[in-house]
C-alpha positions as CSV (number, residue, x, y, z in Angstrom):
1,X,19.5,69.2,-76.3
2,X,16.0,67.2,-76.3
3,X,14.8,64.9,-73.3
4,X,13.9,61.7,-74.5
5,X,10.1,61.6,-72.7
6,X,9.8,58.1,-69.8
7,X,7.2,55.7,-70.2
8,X,3.9,56.6,-69.9
9,X,1.6,55.4,-67.3
10,X,-0.7,52.2,-68.5
11,X,2.0,51.7,-71.6
12,X,5.0,49.4,-71.9
13,X,8.0,50.6,-70.9
14,X,9.2,50.0,-74.0
15,X,9.0,52.7,-76.6
16,X,6.5,51.6,-79.4
17,X,5.1,48.3,-77.3
18,X,2.4,47.0,-76.6
19,X,0.0,48.7,-74.2
20,X,0.7,47.1,-70.2
21,X,-2.0,44.6,-69.2
22,X,-1.2,44.0,-65.7
23,X,-3.5,45.4,-63.1
24,X,-3.0,48.5,-61.1
25,X,0.0,47.1,-58.1
26,X,-2.3,47.4,-54.4
27,X,-0.6,46.5,-51.2
28,X,-1.5,43.7,-48.9
29,X,-2.4,44.0,-45.9
30,X,-0.9,41.9,-43.4
31,X,-3.9,41.5,-40.8
32,X,-3.8,38.7,-37.8
33,X,-6.0,36.5,-37.2
34,X,-9.3,37.1,-34.9
35,X,-8.5,35.4,-31.2
36,X,-11.2,33.4,-30.3
37,X,-12.7,33.9,-26.4
38,X,-13.8,31.3,-24.4
39,X,-16.8,32.3,-23.9
40,X,-17.9,33.1,-20.1
41,X,-20.8,30.4,-19.6
42,X,-17.9,27.6,-20.0
43,X,-16.1,29.4,-17.6
44,X,-18.4,29.2,-15.1
45,X,-19.4,26.0,-15.9
46,X,-16.0,24.7,-15.0
47,X,-15.5,26.7,-11.9
48,X,-18.8,25.4,-10.7
49,X,-17.4,21.8,-11.5
50,X,-14.0,22.9,-9.2
51,X,-16.1,24.3,-6.4
52,X,-18.6,21.2,-6.3
53,X,-15.6,18.9,-6.4
54,X,-14.2,20.2,-3.9
55,X,-17.4,20.7,-1.5
56,X,-17.9,16.2,-2.1
57,X,-13.9,16.3,-0.6
58,X,-14.4,18.2,2.5
59,X,-18.3,16.0,2.7
60,X,-16.3,12.9,3.0
61,X,-13.8,13.9,4.5
62,X,-14.2,11.4,7.8
63,X,-14.3,12.5,11.6
64,X,-12.0,11.6,14.1
65,X,-14.9,9.7,15.5
66,X,-15.1,7.6,12.2
67,X,-11.8,7.1,11.9
68,X,-11.7,5.2,15.6
69,X,-14.2,3.8,14.2
70,X,-12.5,2.5,11.1
71,X,-9.3,1.7,13.0
72,X,-11.2,-0.8,15.9
73,X,-12.7,-2.3,12.7
74,X,-9.6,-2.9,11.4
75,X,-7.7,-4.5,14.7
76,X,-11.2,-6.8,14.7
77,X,-10.0,-8.2,11.5
78,X,-5.9,-8.3,11.9
79,X,-7.2,-10.4,14.7
80,X,-9.8,-12.4,13.2
81,X,-7.1,-13.6,10.3
82,X,-4.3,-14.0,12.6
83,X,-5.9,-15.9,15.6
84,X,-5.5,-19.5,14.4
85,X,-2.1,-18.7,13.4
86,X,-1.5,-17.1,16.8
87,X,-3.5,-20.3,18.7
88,X,-1.1,-22.5,17.7
89,X,2.2,-21.2,18.5
90,X,0.4,-19.9,22.3
91,X,0.1,-23.7,22.4
92,X,2.6,-25.1,21.1
93,X,5.2,-23.1,23.9
94,X,2.5,-23.8,26.5
95,X,2.8,-27.4,25.8
96,X,7.0,-26.9,25.8
97,X,7.0,-24.9,28.9
98,X,5.1,-28.1,30.9
99,X,6.9,-30.8,29.2
100,X,8.2,-33.3,32.5
101,X,11.4,-35.2,32.4
102,X,11.9,-37.9,30.1
103,X,8.5,-38.2,29.7
104,X,7.9,-39.5,25.7
105,X,4.2,-39.7,25.4
106,X,4.1,-35.9,26.5
107,X,7.1,-34.9,24.3
108,X,5.7,-36.8,21.3
109,X,2.4,-34.8,21.6
110,X,3.9,-31.7,22.1
111,X,6.3,-32.6,18.7
112,X,2.3,-33.1,16.9
113,X,0.8,-29.8,18.2
114,X,4.1,-27.9,17.1
115,X,4.3,-29.3,13.6
116,X,0.3,-28.8,13.3
117,X,0.8,-25.3,14.7
118,X,3.6,-24.9,12.1
119,X,1.5,-25.7,9.1
120,X,-2.1,-24.1,10.3
121,X,0.4,-20.6,9.5
122,X,1.0,-21.6,5.9
123,X,-1.3,-19.7,3.5
124,X,-2.0,-22.6,2.1
125,X,-3.6,-24.3,4.4
126,X,-4.7,-21.2,6.1
127,X,-7.8,-19.7,4.6
128,X,-7.3,-16.7,6.9
129,X,-4.0,-16.2,6.4
130,X,-4.4,-15.8,2.6
131,X,-7.1,-13.1,2.9
132,X,-4.7,-11.6,5.5
133,X,-1.8,-11.8,2.8
134,X,-5.1,-9.7,-0.1
135,X,-6.4,-6.9,2.7
136,X,-6.5,-3.3,1.6
137,X,-6.4,-1.0,4.6
138,X,-9.6,1.5,4.4
139,X,-8.5,5.2,3.0
140,X,-9.7,6.8,6.4
141,X,-6.5,5.3,7.6
142,X,-4.2,5.8,4.8
143,X,-1.9,8.1,7.3
144,X,-1.0,5.9,9.9
145,X,1.1,3.6,7.5
146,X,-1.1,0.4,8.4
147,X,-0.6,-1.3,6.0
148,X,3.2,-2.2,7.0
149,X,1.1,-4.0,9.7
150,X,-0.6,-6.2,7.3
151,X,2.4,-6.8,5.8
152,X,4.0,-7.3,9.4
153,X,1.4,-9.9,10.4
154,X,1.8,-11.8,7.6
155,X,5.7,-12.2,8.2
156,X,5.3,-13.0,11.9
157,X,2.6,-15.7,10.9
158,X,5.2,-16.8,8.1
159,X,8.0,-17.8,8.4
160,X,8.5,-16.8,12.1
161,X,5.7,-18.7,13.6
162,X,6.4,-21.6,11.2
163,X,9.6,-21.2,12.5
164,X,9.5,-21.3,15.9
165,X,7.3,-24.3,16.3
166,X,9.7,-26.2,13.4
167,X,12.1,-25.3,16.0
168,X,9.7,-27.0,18.6
169,X,9.5,-30.0,17.0
170,X,13.3,-30.2,15.4
171,X,14.6,-29.6,19.0
172,X,12.3,-32.2,21.0
173,X,12.8,-34.7,18.7
174,X,17.2,-34.3,18.7
175,X,19.1,-38.0,18.8
176,X,22.1,-36.5,21.0
177,X,22.5,-33.6,23.4
178,X,24.6,-32.2,21.5
179,X,22.0,-31.9,18.3
180,X,19.8,-30.7,21.2
181,X,22.1,-28.1,22.4
182,X,22.5,-26.8,18.5
183,X,17.9,-27.0,18.0
184,X,17.4,-25.5,21.2
185,X,19.9,-22.0,20.3
186,X,18.2,-22.1,16.5
187,X,14.8,-22.0,18.8
188,X,15.7,-19.1,20.6
189,X,17.6,-17.6,18.1
190,X,13.4,-17.5,16.0
191,X,11.8,-17.2,19.1
192,X,13.5,-13.9,19.3
193,X,13.1,-12.8,16.0
194,X,8.7,-14.0,16.3
195,X,8.8,-11.4,19.6
196,X,10.7,-8.5,17.7
197,X,8.3,-8.6,15.1
198,X,5.2,-8.6,16.9
199,X,6.9,-5.7,19.1
200,X,7.2,-3.3,15.7
201,X,3.9,-4.1,14.4
202,X,2.5,-3.7,18.0
203,X,4.1,-0.2,18.1
204,X,2.5,0.9,14.9
205,X,-0.5,-0.2,15.7
206,X,-0.4,1.5,19.6
207,X,0.5,4.7,18.1
208,X,-2.7,5.2,15.8
209,X,-4.8,3.6,18.9
210,X,-3.1,6.6,21.1
211,X,-3.9,9.4,18.3
212,X,-7.5,8.7,18.0
213,X,-8.5,7.4,21.0
214,X,-9.9,4.0,19.8
215,X,-9.5,2.8,23.3
216,X,-8.4,-0.6,22.0
217,X,-5.5,-2.9,21.7
218,X,-3.6,-4.9,19.2
219,X,-4.2,-8.6,18.3
220,X,-3.0,-10.8,21.2
221,X,0.4,-12.4,20.1
222,X,2.0,-14.6,21.9
223,X,6.4,-15.4,22.2
């Protein structure tokens, strides 16, 4: 039996049909996009910048002597800011301890001293205490956690020193022995709290002083 011939290339597959006008098939080549490389000069500039940053940081790292100087400056600032409040507490306690028996004039003077001292420890009445509340410790001393000293001294003034002096005035003005005894107990409790706060801030400052051999002392706080 004769075989029917297949379609000839370039002609339609249907016998007797019009010629196939489609272009010849060309396989698509799947090539990825070319990867852009960072120019070498950019890498060099980045390396120089990093090295420069490290060198600047090392160059500005304070020496032990510089940190000791910064600490002495800090202690001086703390003394200046707390001095007027501390002076009032010292004067109030001294007047209390020097009171003679049944001396009404001295009692009234001591009450006045204590009330005035309490008022002077309030930030609203004392610019130095207000400055203390805003004080920022220099970065060179950050490792000694002296920000807690600033907060501790503010708390030593308000409410602790205020309470001690207010209690002195209240105790001396007590109308009866029973009231006086009650006020005395409140005063002694407030005084213990004042002294505990002083011990806490002194411990932090003394640790920094020893570490840097700063040859300085914390502010003198009464109690």
